[in-house]
C-alpha positions as a printed Julia matrix, in Angstrom:
295×3 Matrix{Float64}:
  22.71   -2.38    5.19
  24.55   -4.06    2.34
  27.17   -2.45    0.17
  24.56   -1.05   -2.26
  22.59    0.69    0.47
  19.75   -1.82    0.67
  18.37   -2.88    4.01
  18.77   -6.63    4.34
  15.64   -8.55    5.26
  15.81  -10.53    8.48
  14.1   -13.92    8.36
  12.24  -14.15   11.67
  11.0   -17.52   13.01
   8.45  -17.73   15.79
  10.09  -18.09   19.19
   8.04  -18.73   22.36
   8.36  -16.15   25.1
  10.06  -17.25   28.31
   7.59  -17.81   31.12
   4.54  -17.33   28.89
   2.02  -19.79   27.42
   3.62  -21.58   24.46
   2.38  -21.17   20.91
   1.41  -17.49   20.86
   2.56  -14.12   22.14
   0.34  -11.2    23.18
   2.36   -8.02   23.67
   1.94   -4.29   24.03
   4.22   -2.19   21.81
   6.98   -1.74   24.44
   6.84   -5.52   24.96
   7.1    -6.09   21.21
  10.21   -3.88   21.05
  11.73   -5.63   24.05
  11.05   -9.05   22.49
  12.85   -7.96   19.32
  15.85   -6.7    21.29
  16.03   -9.93   23.29
  16.4   -11.83   20.0
  19.03   -9.41   18.65
  16.61   -7.78   16.2
  15.99   -4.16   15.24
  12.21   -3.84   15.58
  12.17   -1.17   12.85
  14.14   -3.2    10.29
  12.37   -4.99    7.43
  11.51   -8.56    8.41
  10.12  -11.58    6.63
   7.96  -13.18    9.29
   7.44  -16.94    9.58
   4.29  -16.37   11.65
   1.04  -14.39   11.71
   1.21  -10.94   13.29
  -1.99   -9.12   14.23
  -1.52   -5.5    15.27
  -4.13   -3.09   16.61
  -3.74    0.54   17.68
  -5.58    1.94   20.7
  -4.25    5.47   20.43
  -1.8     7.43   18.31
  -0.66    6.61   14.78
   1.57    3.77   13.59
   2.93    3.62   10.05
   3.91    0.26    8.58
   4.75   -1.22    5.2
   3.78   -4.68    3.97
   5.33   -5.87    0.71
   6.09   -2.34   -0.56
   2.74   -0.79    0.31
   2.58    1.83    3.06
  -0.22    1.75    5.63
  -1.22    3.99    8.51
  -2.91    2.5    11.56
  -4.99    4.84   13.66
  -7.24    4.2    16.65
  -9.24    1.0    16.18
  -7.31   -0.09   13.08
  -5.97   -3.62   12.6
  -3.18   -5.02   10.45
  -2.76   -8.7     9.63
   0.73   -9.62    8.41
   0.86  -13.18    7.05
   3.81  -15.62    7.08
   6.26  -14.87    4.27
   5.31  -11.22    3.88
   7.93   -8.51    4.4
   6.86   -6.15    7.16
   8.49   -3.01    8.49
   7.48   -0.47   11.11
   7.92    2.92    9.44
   7.37    5.04   12.56
   8.46    4.72   16.17
   6.48    2.22   18.21
   6.44    4.78   20.99
   4.21    7.03   18.84
   1.23    4.75   19.45
  -0.27    2.41   22.01
  -1.64   -0.95   21.03
  -1.35   -4.71   21.01
   0.4    -7.3    18.85
  -0.71  -10.94   18.71
   1.79  -13.39   17.2
   1.16  -17.05   16.39
   2.79  -19.56   14.01
   1.1   -21.6    11.27
  -0.41  -24.73   12.79
  -1.17  -23.07   16.14
  -4.92  -23.06   15.53
  -6.93  -26.18   14.83
  -7.75  -27.33   11.33
 -11.41  -26.36   11.61
 -10.53  -22.84   12.75
  -7.87  -22.46   10.05
 -10.39  -23.51    7.39
 -13.16  -21.24    8.72
 -10.72  -18.3     8.94
  -9.38  -19.07    5.45
  -5.77  -18.97    6.67
  -4.62  -20.67    3.46
  -6.06  -17.95    1.23
  -4.69  -14.47    0.52
  -6.24  -11.55    2.38
  -7.49   -8.73    0.19
  -5.79   -6.09    2.34
  -3.65   -6.34    5.49
  -5.34   -3.2     6.89
  -8.8    -3.45    8.43
 -10.88   -0.8    10.2
 -13.87   -2.38   11.96
 -16.77   -0.14   12.93
 -19.64   -0.06   15.39
 -20.49   -3.22   17.32
 -17.74   -5.2    15.58
 -15.1    -2.7    16.74
 -16.42   -2.85   20.32
 -16.43   -6.64   20.29
 -12.82   -6.75   19.07
 -11.68   -4.29   21.73
 -13.32   -6.36   24.45
 -11.85   -9.54   23.03
  -8.32   -8.13   22.99
  -8.69   -6.93   26.59
  -9.76  -10.43   27.62
  -6.93  -12.06   25.66
  -4.29   -9.76   27.15
  -5.54  -10.38   30.67
  -5.65  -14.16   30.21
  -2.18  -14.24   28.59
  -0.59  -12.3    31.43
  -2.47  -13.79   34.38
  -2.54  -17.55   34.65
  -5.5   -18.91   36.56
  -6.05  -22.62   37.06
  -4.0   -25.49   35.61
  -1.38  -24.63   32.97
  -3.04  -26.89   30.38
  -6.33  -25.06   30.75
  -4.57  -21.67   30.59
  -2.86  -22.63   27.33
  -6.13  -23.75   25.76
  -8.0   -20.62   26.87
  -5.38  -18.45   25.17
  -5.57  -20.61   22.04
  -9.37  -20.38   21.93
  -9.34  -16.61   22.42
  -6.82  -16.2    19.59
  -9.08  -18.41   17.46
 -12.09  -16.17   18.15
 -10.03  -13.09   17.31
  -8.81  -14.57   14.04
 -12.3   -15.69   13.03
 -13.78  -12.26   13.7
 -11.04  -10.48   11.75
 -11.2   -12.94    8.86
 -14.9   -12.26    8.38
 -14.86   -8.48    8.56
 -16.24   -6.9     5.36
 -13.5    -6.88    2.71
 -11.07   -8.95    4.8
 -11.53  -12.35    3.19
 -11.48  -13.75   -0.28
 -14.71  -15.07   -1.73
 -16.05  -18.6    -1.5
 -16.95  -20.38   -4.71
 -17.37  -23.92   -5.93
 -13.92  -23.62   -7.44
 -12.17  -22.64   -4.2
 -10.77  -26.11   -3.52
  -9.11  -26.08   -6.94
  -7.77  -22.62   -6.21
  -6.41  -23.59   -2.8
  -4.51  -26.49   -4.32
  -3.26  -24.23   -7.11
  -2.18  -21.54   -4.64
  -0.16  -24.03   -2.58
   1.45  -25.4    -5.74
   2.39  -21.92   -6.95
   3.92  -21.04   -3.59
   5.98  -24.21   -3.74
   7.01  -24.12   -7.41
   6.86  -20.53   -8.75
  10.66  -20.47   -9.07
  10.54  -23.62  -11.22
   7.7   -22.92  -13.65
   5.5   -19.98  -14.63
   3.21  -22.01  -16.92
  -0.42  -22.65  -15.98
  -0.26  -25.81  -18.08
   2.38  -27.31  -15.78
   0.32  -26.68  -12.66
  -2.83  -28.01  -14.3
  -1.07  -31.24  -15.29
   0.38  -31.77  -11.82
  -2.91  -31.08  -10.04
  -5.15  -32.98  -12.43
  -7.21  -29.99  -13.59
  -7.66  -28.36  -16.96
  -6.16  -24.92  -17.58
  -9.69  -23.59  -17.93
 -10.71  -24.96  -14.51
  -7.72  -23.37  -12.77
  -8.3   -20.07  -14.56
 -11.98  -19.96  -13.63
 -11.34  -20.99  -10.01
  -8.6   -18.39   -9.6
 -10.68  -15.63  -11.18
 -13.68  -16.48   -8.97
 -11.57  -16.44   -5.79
  -9.1   -13.57   -6.26
 -10.38  -11.74   -9.33
  -7.64  -12.56  -11.81
  -6.71  -15.44  -14.07
  -4.3   -18.25  -13.2
  -1.44  -16.85  -15.31
  -1.78  -13.43  -13.72
  -1.76  -15.07  -10.27
   1.53  -16.86  -11.03
   3.09  -13.72  -12.5
   1.99  -11.62   -9.53
   3.75  -14.02   -7.15
   6.93  -13.97   -9.26
   6.84  -10.16   -9.5
   6.39   -9.77   -5.75
   9.42  -11.95   -5.01
  11.44  -10.08   -7.62
  10.62   -6.77   -5.91
  11.5    -8.2    -2.51
  14.89   -9.37   -3.75
  15.61   -6.12   -5.61
  14.9    -3.92   -2.6
  16.23   -6.06    0.23
  19.28   -7.81   -1.26
  22.25   -6.8    -3.41
  21.71   -9.63   -5.91
  22.08   -8.57   -9.51
  19.08   -8.63  -11.83
  20.69  -11.59  -13.59
  20.99  -13.54  -10.33
  17.43  -12.67   -9.32
  16.13  -13.78  -12.7
  17.97  -17.1   -12.36
  16.62  -17.6    -8.84
  13.07  -17.01  -10.11
  13.35  -19.46  -12.99
  13.97  -17.18  -15.99
  16.3   -18.53  -18.7
  18.33  -15.31  -18.93
  18.47  -11.7   -17.79
  16.82  -10.35  -20.94
  13.69  -12.45  -20.45
  13.51  -11.43  -16.78
  13.91   -7.73  -17.62
  11.18   -7.92  -20.28
   8.86   -9.65  -17.82
   9.56   -7.11  -15.08
   9.12   -4.12  -17.39
   5.87   -5.5   -18.84
   4.38   -6.18  -15.4
   5.66   -3.15  -13.47
   6.27   -0.49  -16.11
   9.94   -0.07  -15.24
  13.2    -1.99  -15.41
  14.54   -3.94  -12.41
  17.33   -1.36  -12.03
  14.85    1.5   -12.18
  12.58   -0.06   -9.58
  15.55   -0.78   -7.28
  16.79    2.8    -7.49
  13.36    4.32   -6.92
  12.36    1.99   -4.07
  15.72    2.21   -2.31
  15.68    6.02   -2.59
  12.2     6.22   -1.1
  13.28    4.18    1.93
  16.21    6.39    2.88
């Protein structure tokens, strides 16, 4: 913890497991805790992951938070934490049994990444498949765990089998009802806009600047964004800025002035007005309430 009582966020890169196929990790919950300890990490601390983390629960209950929203995973539930999100286990891993699948960006082929929409935001990190889809996912995870732990045949083939099984898992999860963002004719414009916002949201909050850089009109970006994620382009930019502001307020001891400067606001007053308008409370009020709730 820092001097103001906030839990610092640990930036966690993907590290291959010793003696396992490179590129992905398939672990039960005790294995996930042991992996964290081996890297000097507290598995229950808030972490900003640089990789995808898929979690499913076979029995028991596991509580997690992703970017300030609390979730509860029960039997058959899945959670998909994306790179850059802040994730924290809010209950003991020993309270549930399940599997975690970790893989970095670029692990899956371009065709799979496109079909699974890995470059688009998920609607919700929590998914609860039902019926035949739930059975198929359970069987797939069993097969993936067995293949990951038991190498049969040449190493190159083993590595590719694991990669292909992870690809099937990702594709099935990405196309569960409610898991993926919609497809529209404007989605290519949105994908380019989304990447630009992720790169430059600390430099500019103006739709006009993104439109000029990408070669679109403001209207085109607004329509493409609304069709894909249900809000306009300006709201999309502001949502990204607000999320980062909340992350910094809760998980660092930076002042509101410093956070505003980091996020591209000209002064603290403008940042405070933005934060109050978008969240309904001041940065100080949000920090106090969120920090109190986490103790």
